[in-house]
N, C-alpha and C positions, 0 to 999 in steps of 0.2 A: 626679459625672456631670453633664454639662450638655448642653442642646439648642442646637446651633449650626447655623444654616441649615436647620432642620427635621430635623436628624439628631442622634441622641444620641451623645455622645463620653464616654470615660472615660480617665482618666490613672491609672497605677499606678506605684508605686515600692517598693523594698524594700532588702534588705541590699547589693545591688550598686549602683553609682552611676548606673545608667541609669533613665530615666523612659520608660515605654512608653505609647503612645497607641493607643486602641482606638476603633473604631466599633461601636456596639451596635445590633443588629437586634432590635426588640421585637415583631416580628410573631409570631403563634402558630405559624406554619409554618416558622419559621427553622430551617434545618438547622445553621447555625453562627452562634450569637448574637453572638459577638465576632470582629471582624476586626482584625488588627493593621494600623495605618496609619502607624506610625513609632516611632522611638526617639530620644530626646533625650539627648545626652551632655554632660558638662561638670563634674559634681561629681566629687570624688575620694573621698568618703565615702558611706555609705548614705543613702538618702532618708528624711527624718524626717516631712515634711508636704508636701501638695500642695493647691493651690486653683485652681479654674477660674473665670474671669470671662467668662461666655458672651457678654455684651453687647459686650465689647471684644475678644473672641477672644484672651484672654491666659491664660497658665498661669504660676503662681508656684510655686516649690519651695524647700524648706529641707533642708539636709543636715547630717550630723554633721561635715562638713569646715568648718563655720562660715559657709557661704554660703547 
């Protein structure tokens, strides 16, 4: 999770090759704490690792497809 532009964001990946991007609402009265904001496609294997570089607005991913 990273704070980008004053808003918390989370990236998730799993057995499918998609990376999902989320906006996180940390307020105590949040009715829906996670909002889907996008999906990144490009890998052909499951997602192994993700890293967010908040200061540069970058997301790096590693997959079982070798990329």
